[in-house]
MARDREN-214847 format. One record per residue (C-alpha): residue number from 1; chain; x, y, z. Coordinates in steps of 0.001 Angstrom, whole numbers. Layout:
// MARDREN-214847
(node NUM A (X Y Z))
...
// end
This chain:
// MARDREN-214847
(node 1 A (0 0 0))
(node 2 A (2803 2400 900))
(node 3 A (4575 1616 -2370))
(node 4 A (1320 2317 -4279))
(node 5 A (838 5649 -2489))
(node 6 A (4392 6664 -3295))
(node 7 A (3848 5846 -6965))
(node 8 A (561 7720 -6998))
(node 9 A (2095 10765 -5344))
(node 10 A (4995 10698 -7791))
(node 11 A (2540 10475 -10692))
(node 12 A (552 13422 -9385))
(node 13 A (3717 15481 -9027))
(node 14 A (4761 14609 -12570))
(node 15 A (1328 15575 -13926))
(node 16 A (1347 18814 -11978))
(node 17 A (4867 19544 -13170))
(node 18 A (3885 18927 -16782))
(node 19 A (763 21071 -16335))
(node 20 A (2831 23898 -14853))
(node 21 A (5276 23588 -17748))
(node 22 A (2463 23716 -20289))
(node 23 A (941 26751 -18550))
(node 24 A (4303 28484 -18402))
(node 25 A (5085 27790 -22067))
(node 26 A (1556 28794 -23092))
(node 27 A (1738 32024 -21114))
(node 28 A (5144 32853 -22579))
(node 29 A (3831 32236 -26096))
(node 30 A (747 34406 -25491))
(node 31 A (2954 37109 -24005))
(node 32 A (5268 37194 -27042))
(node 33 A (2332 37256 -29450))
(node 34 A (595 39963 -27428))
(node 35 A (3730 42097 -27311))
(node 36 A (4018 41976 -31113))
(node 37 A (341 42884 -31562))
(node 38 A (630 45680 -29006))
(node 39 A (3745 47124 -30641))
(node 40 A (2043 47138 -34063))
(node 41 A (-1121 48777 -32712))
(node 42 A (647 51493 -30749))
(node 43 A (2938 52272 -33702))
(node 44 A (-72 52649 -35973))
(node 45 A (-1891 54877 -33474))
(node 46 A (1208 57010 -32936))
(node 47 A (1341 57543 -36700))
(node 48 A (-2371 58119 -37373))
(node 49 A (-3537 59682 -34077))
(node 50 A (-546 61349 -32410))
(node 51 A (-1284 62380 -28847))
(node 52 A (-3816 59613 -28209))
(node 53 A (-2521 58692 -24725))
(node 54 A (-4361 60064 -21698))
(node 55 A (-1510 62248 -20421))
(node 56 A (-1242 63857 -23853))
(node 57 A (-5016 64366 -24051))
(node 58 A (-5016 66086 -20663))
(node 59 A (-2012 68256 -21611))
(node 60 A (-3900 69523 -24692))
(node 61 A (-7017 70194 -22655))
(node 62 A (-5022 72113 -20074))
(node 63 A (-3385 74233 -22780))
(node 64 A (-6824 75051 -24252))
(node 65 A (-8441 75986 -20919))
(node 66 A (-10485 79200 -21018))
(node 67 A (-9271 82150 -18929))
(node 68 A (-10512 81817 -15350))
(node 69 A (-13068 84632 -15695))
(node 70 A (-14511 83067 -18879))
(node 71 A (-14537 79464 -17688))
(node 72 A (-18138 78280 -17263))
(node 73 A (-16829 75495 -15002))
(node 74 A (-15645 78078 -12466))
(node 75 A (-19050 79795 -12570))
(node 76 A (-20792 76461 -11972))
(node 77 A (-18610 75781 -8925))
(node 78 A (-19352 79233 -7482))
(node 79 A (-23065 78781 -8105))
(node 80 A (-23212 75454 -6319))
(node 81 A (-21271 76876 -3372))
(node 82 A (-23986 79522 -2974))
(node 83 A (-26921 77118 -2772))
(node 84 A (-29057 77704 345))
(node 85 A (-28896 74896 2890))
(node 86 A (-32627 74261 2434))
(node 87 A (-32124 73635 -1285))
(node 88 A (-29265 71195 -649))
(node 89 A (-31341 69260 1878))
(node 90 A (-34315 69091 -466))
(node 91 A (-32223 67801 -3373))
(node 92 A (-30723 65097 -1165))
(node 93 A (-34177 63994 -61))
(node 94 A (-35458 63690 -3643))
(node 95 A (-38075 66415 -3223))
(node 96 A (-37901 67770 -6775))
(node 97 A (-41253 67585 -8602))
(node 98 A (-41787 64976 -11353))
(node 99 A (-40076 65665 -14688))
(node 100 A (-42936 65639 -17172))
(node 101 A (-43968 68207 -19734))
(node 102 A (-47577 69346 -19657))
(node 103 A (-49477 72439 -20675))
(node 104 A (-51193 72337 -17262))
(node 105 A (-49793 74251 -14306))
(node 106 A (-48322 72052 -11551))
(node 107 A (-50557 70524 -8923))
(node 108 A (-50887 72196 -5523))
(node 109 A (-48003 70451 -3728))
(node 110 A (-45365 70959 -6489))
(node 111 A (-46566 74556 -6872))
(node 112 A (-46140 75244 -3158))
(node 113 A (-42749 73523 -3247))
(node 114 A (-41593 75815 -6046))
(node 115 A (-42727 78926 -4183))
(node 116 A (-41233 77731 -902))
(node 117 A (-37641 78281 -2055))
(node 118 A (-38225 81248 -4343))
(node 119 A (-37011 84000 -2034))
(node 120 A (-34120 82013 -564))
(node 121 A (-32722 81238 -4022))
(node 122 A (-33408 84498 -5874))
(node 123 A (-29924 85954 -5555))
(node 124 A (-28109 82717 -6484))
(node 125 A (-30391 82125 -9470))
(node 126 A (-29990 85670 -10786))
(node 127 A (-26218 85597 -10450))
(node 128 A (-25856 82158 -12065))
(node 129 A (-28107 83049 -14989))
(node 130 A (-26400 86315 -15790))
(node 131 A (-22850 85029 -15234))
(node 132 A (-23331 82020 -17519))
(node 133 A (-24896 84160 -20258))
(node 134 A (-22178 86787 -20405))
(node 135 A (-21058 87212 -24048))
(node 136 A (-17433 86328 -23263))
(node 137 A (-18553 83088 -21573))
(node 138 A (-20925 82215 -24435))
(node 139 A (-18060 82753 -26877))
(node 140 A (-16309 79762 -25241))
(node 141 A (-18970 77036 -25316))
(node 142 A (-16948 74480 -23349))
(node 143 A (-15609 74867 -19823))
(node 144 A (-12835 72939 -18137))
(node 145 A (-12536 71358 -14715))
(node 146 A (-9115 70298 -13474))
(node 147 A (-8987 66506 -13161))
(node 148 A (-6244 64023 -12353))
(node 149 A (-6489 60537 -13826))
(node 150 A (-5527 58094 -11059))
(node 151 A (-3104 55218 -11644))
(node 152 A (-6188 53048 -11301))
(node 153 A (-8691 55004 -13464))
(node 154 A (-11562 53561 -11405))
(node 155 A (-10308 55705 -8520))
(node 156 A (-10454 58990 -10489))
(node 157 A (-12465 61503 -8455))
(node 158 A (-15052 63676 -10252))
(node 159 A (-16844 65790 -7615))
(node 160 A (-17512 68538 -10154))
(node 161 A (-19789 66244 -12168))
(node 162 A (-22332 66171 -9356))
(node 163 A (-21966 69943 -8941))
(node 164 A (-22817 70506 -12583))
(node 165 A (-25890 68259 -12230))
(node 166 A (-27086 70298 -9276))
(node 167 A (-26573 73594 -11111))
(node 168 A (-28426 72724 -14301))
(node 169 A (-31206 71306 -12109))
(node 170 A (-31200 74609 -10205))
(node 171 A (-31588 76544 -13463))
(node 172 A (-34371 74185 -14539))
(node 173 A (-36191 75263 -11384))
(node 174 A (-35490 78903 -12253))
(node 175 A (-36940 78473 -15752))
(node 176 A (-40172 76906 -14524))
(node 177 A (-40580 79415 -11740))
(node 178 A (-40092 82291 -14206))
(node 179 A (-42867 80950 -16442))
(node 180 A (-45244 80599 -13480))
(node 181 A (-44401 84132 -12369))
(node 182 A (-45351 85529 -15779))
(node 183 A (-41784 86165 -16968))
(node 184 A (-41276 83612 -19764))
(node 185 A (-38392 85523 -21346))
(node 186 A (-36444 85009 -18118))
(node 187 A (-37420 81357 -18297))
(node 188 A (-35813 81033 -21719))
(node 189 A (-32686 82744 -20396))
(node 190 A (-32587 80222 -17550))
(node 191 A (-32865 77339 -20030))
(node 192 A (-29981 78811 -22040))
(node 193 A (-27921 79182 -18854))
(node 194 A (-28685 75557 -17992))
(node 195 A (-27303 74508 -21370))
(node 196 A (-24109 76484 -20682))
(node 197 A (-23836 74755 -17286))
(node 198 A (-24126 71406 -19056))
(node 199 A (-21442 72418 -21560))
(node 200 A (-19142 73391 -18672))
(node 201 A (-18072 69724 -18596))
(node 202 A (-16462 70362 -21976))
(node 203 A (-14530 67561 -23665))
(node 204 A (-13724 65702 -20453))
(node 205 A (-12447 62291 -21630))
(node 206 A (-14476 60137 -19214))
(node 207 A (-17693 58371 -20117))
(node 208 A (-19615 59354 -16974))
(node 209 A (-18763 63014 -17598))
(node 210 A (-20134 62902 -21139))
(node 211 A (-23265 61053 -19971))
(node 212 A (-23860 63863 -17470))
(node 213 A (-23339 66463 -20206))
(node 214 A (-25958 64688 -22328))
(node 215 A (-28309 64559 -19323))
(node 216 A (-27796 68290 -18826))
(node 217 A (-28645 68923 -22480))
(node 218 A (-31941 67124 -21973))
(node 219 A (-32709 69066 -18786))
(node 220 A (-32063 72357 -20606))
(node 221 A (-34428 71220 -23386))
(node 222 A (-37078 70262 -20822))
(node 223 A (-36717 73665 -19206))
(node 224 A (-37303 75481 -22485))
(node 225 A (-40304 73409 -23525))
(node 226 A (-41922 73593 -20119))
(node 227 A (-41691 77388 -20379))
(node 228 A (-43276 77130 -23849))
(node 229 A (-45992 74826 -22488))
(node 230 A (-46997 77400 -19870))
(node 231 A (-46409 80694 -21674))
(node 232 A (-45338 82574 -24812))
(node 233 A (-41771 83849 -24537))
(node 234 A (-40711 86393 -27154))
(node 235 A (-37018 87104 -26547))
(node 236 A (-34107 84685 -26741))
(node 237 A (-35763 82004 -28901))
(node 238 A (-33483 82480 -31917))
(node 239 A (-30400 82307 -29713))
(node 240 A (-31603 79165 -27929))
(node 241 A (-32480 77524 -31240))
(node 242 A (-28951 78136 -32537))
(node 243 A (-27395 76865 -29293))
(node 244 A (-29420 73631 -29344))
(node 245 A (-28409 73106 -32976))
(node 246 A (-24729 73675 -32180))
(node 247 A (-24787 71366 -29143))
(node 248 A (-26282 68583 -31306))
(node 249 A (-23027 68541 -33265))
(node 250 A (-20820 67990 -30218))
(node 251 A (-19126 64539 -30480))
(node 252 A (-19881 63288 -26934))
(node 253 A (-19357 59645 -27881))
(node 254 A (-16126 60107 -29802))
(node 255 A (-14701 62210 -26940))
(node 256 A (-15772 59550 -24441))
(node 257 A (-14346 56657 -26463))
(node 258 A (-11009 58356 -27104))
(node 259 A (-10666 59083 -23404))
(node 260 A (-11726 55628 -22270))
(node 261 A (-9368 53998 -24771))
(node 262 A (-6501 56018 -23309))
(node 263 A (-7416 55437 -19649))
(node 264 A (-7874 51689 -20180))
(node 265 A (-4484 51561 -21847))
(node 266 A (-2991 53348 -18843))
(node 267 A (-4656 50794 -16562))
(node 268 A (-3115 47901 -18505))
(node 269 A (280 49572 -18542))
(node 270 A (227 50063 -14766))
(node 271 A (-726 46422 -14199))
(node 272 A (1977 45281 -16585))
(node 273 A (4689 47362 -14909))
(node 274 A (3602 46449 -11376))
(node 275 A (2389 49936 -10497))
(node 276 A (-975 48418 -9573))
(node 277 A (-984 45708 -6926))
(node 278 A (-3075 42625 -6249))
(node 279 A (-5247 44790 -3988))
(node 280 A (-6199 46866 -7030))
(node 281 A (-7090 43704 -8942))
(node 282 A (-9596 42792 -6238))
(node 283 A (-11483 45983 -7152))
(node 284 A (-12362 44345 -10474))
(node 285 A (-14240 41511 -8768))
(node 286 A (-11385 39026 -8207))
(node 287 A (-11612 37492 -4669))
(node 288 A (-8954 39128 -2497))
(node 289 A (-7530 35767 -1400))
(node 290 A (-6811 34829 -5024))
(node 291 A (-5847 38249 -6376))
(node 292 A (-2102 37881 -5620))
(node 293 A (-1507 34556 -7432))
(node 294 A (-3919 35481 -10228))
(node 295 A (-2185 38806 -10817))
(node 296 A (1231 37156 -10940))
(node 297 A (38 34727 -13603))
(node 298 A (-2185 37259 -15408))
(node 299 A (693 39688 -16059))
(node 300 A (1876 37343 -18803))
(node 301 A (-1490 37835 -20557))
(node 302 A (-1573 41622 -20142))
(node 303 A (12 42456 -23547))
(node 304 A (-2549 40270 -25372))
(node 305 A (-5464 41649 -23314))
(node 306 A (-4160 45201 -23712))
(node 307 A (-3805 44778 -27480))
(node 308 A (-7363 43426 -27735))
(node 309 A (-8709 46372 -25721))
(node 310 A (-6763 48868 -27826))
(node 311 A (-7954 47295 -31083))
(node 312 A (-11606 47170 -30069))
(node 313 A (-11630 50685 -28619))
(node 314 A (-9998 52025 -31786))
(node 315 A (-12706 50325 -33846))
(node 316 A (-15290 51920 -31542))
(node 317 A (-13700 55336 -32137))
(node 318 A (-13822 54737 -35885))
(node 319 A (-17474 53650 -35632))
(node 320 A (-18310 56868 -33755))
(node 321 A (-16875 58866 -36667))
(node 322 A (-19256 57326 -39207))
(node 323 A (-22499 59089 -40246))
(node 324 A (-24999 58791 -37414))
(node 325 A (-27442 56395 -39162))
(node 326 A (-24537 53957 -39715))
(node 327 A (-23065 54068 -36233))
(node 328 A (-25102 51441 -34376))
(node 329 A (-24648 48895 -37173))
(node 330 A (-20917 49648 -37156))
(node 331 A (-20766 49114 -33382))
(node 332 A (-22673 45820 -33696))
(node 333 A (-20130 44488 -36209))
(node 334 A (-17189 44901 -33814))
(node 335 A (-16428 41465 -32298))
(node 336 A (-15716 41258 -28575))
(node 337 A (-13094 38823 -27268))
(node 338 A (-14209 35413 -25937))
(node 339 A (-15090 35343 -22272))
(node 340 A (-13851 33094 -19454))
(node 341 A (-13957 30138 -19006))
(node 342 A (-13815 29758 -22807))
(node 343 A (-10715 31957 -22894))
(node 344 A (-8921 33507 -19901))
(node 345 A (-6698 35880 -21871))
(node 346 A (-9138 38805 -21965))
(node 347 A (-10103 39292 -18335))
(node 348 A (-10220 43101 -18224))
(node 349 A (-11371 43625 -21819))
(node 350 A (-14519 41668 -21031))
(node 351 A (-15078 43659 -17850))
(node 352 A (-14981 47094 -19482))
(node 353 A (-15796 46960 -23190))
(node 354 A (-19374 45688 -23734))
(node 355 A (-21187 48774 -22362))
(node 356 A (-19875 51310 -24882))
(node 357 A (-22371 50444 -27630))
(node 358 A (-25205 51431 -25256))
(node 359 A (-23473 54728 -24545))
(node 360 A (-23257 55336 -28295))
(node 361 A (-26999 54738 -28562))
(node 362 A (-27613 57411 -25920))
(node 363 A (-25568 59826 -28034))
(node 364 A (-27861 59263 -31018))
(node 365 A (-30934 59865 -28825))
(node 366 A (-29438 63060 -27394))
(node 367 A (-28559 64396 -30832))
(node 368 A (-32086 63630 -32023))
(node 369 A (-33679 65450 -29084))
(node 370 A (-31464 68516 -29573))
(node 371 A (-32149 68654 -33311))
(node 372 A (-35864 68279 -32653))
(node 373 A (-35623 71051 -30040))
(node 374 A (-34030 73462 -32505))
(node 375 A (-36667 72676 -35161))
(node 376 A (-39543 72970 -32672))
(node 377 A (-38356 76419 -31580))
(node 378 A (-38231 77393 -35267))
(node 379 A (-41892 76286 -35505))
(node 380 A (-42731 78530 -32531))
(node 381 A (-40930 81471 -34140))
(node 382 A (-42860 80843 -37387))
(node 383 A (-46150 80777 -35474))
(node 384 A (-45370 84030 -33688))
(node 385 A (-44537 85688 -37016))
(node 386 A (-47501 84288 -38994))
(node 387 A (-50248 83589 -36465))
(node 388 A (-50397 79847 -37338))
(node 389 A (-48282 76704 -37302))
(node 390 A (-46349 75756 -40448))
(node 391 A (-48137 73167 -42548))
(node 392 A (-44842 71412 -43210))
(node 393 A (-41276 72070 -42113))
(node 394 A (-40459 73068 -45702))
(node 395 A (-42751 76088 -45270))
(node 396 A (-40464 77626 -42620))
(node 397 A (-38233 80247 -44298))
(node 398 A (-34473 79743 -44176))
(node 399 A (-33948 82896 -42120))
(node 400 A (-35806 81042 -39328))
(node 401 A (-34763 77437 -40104))
(node 402 A (-31628 77370 -42289))
(node 403 A (-31905 73595 -42847))
(node 404 A (-34173 70722 -41898))
(node 405 A (-31929 68228 -40075))
(node 406 A (-32258 64528 -40672))
(node 407 A (-33162 61891 -38119))
(node 408 A (-29807 60622 -36766))
(node 409 A (-31176 57106 -36387))
(node 410 A (-32130 56555 -40035))
(node 411 A (-31120 59581 -42124))
(node 412 A (-34726 60396 -43020))
(node 413 A (-36233 63906 -42662))
(node 414 A (-37235 65034 -39188))
(node 415 A (-40778 63994 -38254))
(node 416 A (-43452 66684 -37893))
(node 417 A (-47175 66493 -37116))
(node 418 A (-49839 69151 -36760))
(node 419 A (-52131 68007 -33935))
(node 420 A (-55516 69313 -32787))
(node 421 A (-53873 70969 -29766))
(node 422 A (-50459 71915 -31176))
(node 423 A (-47563 70411 -33105))
(node 424 A (-44963 67714 -32520))
(node 425 A (-41395 67473 -33841))
(node 426 A (-39773 64076 -33387))
(node 427 A (-37274 61437 -34526))
(node 428 A (-35403 58375 -33121))
(node 429 A (-38315 56071 -32329))
(node 430 A (-37919 53904 -29210))
(node 431 A (-38067 50202 -30063))
(node 432 A (-38077 48981 -26463))
(node 433 A (-41628 48386 -25196))
(node 434 A (-40634 49042 -21565))
(node 435 A (-39189 52436 -22491))
(node 436 A (-42352 53406 -24360))
(node 437 A (-44506 52238 -21445))
(node 438 A (-42425 54272 -18988))
(node 439 A (-42747 57353 -21186))
(node 440 A (-46521 56931 -21257))
(node 441 A (-46626 56531 -17479))
(node 442 A (-44672 59784 -17056))
(node 443 A (-47198 61546 -19340))
(node 444 A (-44786 62105 -22200))
(node 445 A (-47031 63384 -25026))
(node 446 A (-44669 62026 -27706))
(node 447 A (-44298 58498 -26325))
(node 448 A (-45973 56968 -29402))
(node 449 A (-44064 59108 -31903))
(node 450 A (-40395 59156 -30944))
(node 451 A (-37844 61383 -29280))
(node 452 A (-38740 65035 -29573))
(node 453 A (-40916 67843 -28288))
(node 454 A (-44479 69111 -28378))
(node 455 A (-45696 72704 -28604))
(node 456 A (-49242 73531 -27514))
(node 457 A (-51569 76004 -29158))
(node 458 A (-51219 79359 -27354))
(node 459 A (-54789 79289 -25980))
(node 460 A (-54057 75955 -24247))
(node 461 A (-50852 76991 -22465))
(node 462 A (-50800 77302 -18708))
(node 463 A (-54219 75768 -18062))
(node 464 A (-55501 74160 -14846))
(node 465 A (-56010 70834 -16647))
(node 466 A (-53810 69071 -19204))
(node 467 A (-54847 69143 -22824))
(node 468 A (-56149 65918 -24313))
(node 469 A (-53130 63771 -25262))
(node 470 A (-52637 63000 -28967))
(node 471 A (-54264 59796 -30236))
(node 472 A (-52080 56709 -30102))
(node 473 A (-52781 55758 -33696))
(node 474 A (-49992 54134 -35731))
(node 475 A (-47841 56638 -37567))
(node 476 A (-45160 56303 -40192))
(node 477 A (-41885 56303 -38253))
(node 478 A (-39686 56735 -41318))
(node 479 A (-39177 60338 -40240))
(node 480 A (-41201 61868 -43068))
(node 481 A (-43029 65111 -42347))
(node 482 A (-46577 64337 -41181))
(node 483 A (-49624 66545 -41530))
(node 484 A (-53293 65754 -40887))
// end
């Protein structure tokens, strides 16, 4: 029996030794192959996109920073620092009224809530609005916050992102309050200031920053169209129309993808060189007890994983540069690396890459909403000049609407419908049934049509009761102009 156990133990040791040898040889082979791929990719990027690394991106951004007195980011910080304590407490408790657009004035409780903080916030609102709309600030549409990319990019701190969210929410409140107080022109100015606060994030190369900028663009649009649902502003519409149109051209997704490509590459480099420890690896979901041995073995796969990440992110960047109607198909064609346990070489690539296609989709929606906002304001300007809505978008003169933009989701003309109680401008139809249902539940009047905005007839604005919602009959979603 003892002789048998000795033979068995010796056999196990031999098998384990052979397995370790195979793993070592395999890892060394993968490492050499990955190093060649990585060298080829970085050489090509250095030739075609010089300055693509994150430190170089940040150096360029720093050199292009606006002067301190013209930096909308600095104004946003000052505004948030001046918030009354009551406002801060209310925002933390989630007390802000529901975000839906209706021609009806708010119910009693939201109305009282809005009046409750009017006097305490007057000075801060006035100063923020006027500071953000100074001509020298408007001349520099993007602000800049100072950021430092951590060795582990997941640890990068972005406190200013939350500050910007609070400020454009603050200006949304100002816009609605102005309309209720009978000063719609001030409401439009507040919506414009909210858009500047959103743009204060600038070309920050981090995906969460660009998502917040897109969210701020939508809040500014909501502000403007809530003012138009309750009142008839006269001043500032042409300027806001032009600013919405310009913001629609900002490449949020390309900026985000270039930045994320560079920060992920920095992450891989710091793992490869040992700058990041096994403790950092545990932050990616690896059990802390295994992170040390796994990291030691994984470092041999880093060049291959890093090359795969760099290749895929570069293909994402190239997809984001295609015409908008082609982008989602281009993203869908980009193959992702095989996942564990099928293949263990691409641990981090599989953790970070799959979500970017969804972010790209949000960019198409945001562009569609901003384009629809600029066209809808042109419709309002036409109505004010002619006493009626345009029959088609083609009827709007070029001095009001220089061009009719296309739907970014399909390249077709922007959708337009004359309704019994107003008009709707829309594009980018939602295919997800849950999204459409949620939009209906939040009383979105365009839930059945697509992403866009509704304008009510002037005699229906600011009423005690909502107007009758448009019928939910099937409509052609090709984007063609619709009339009754």
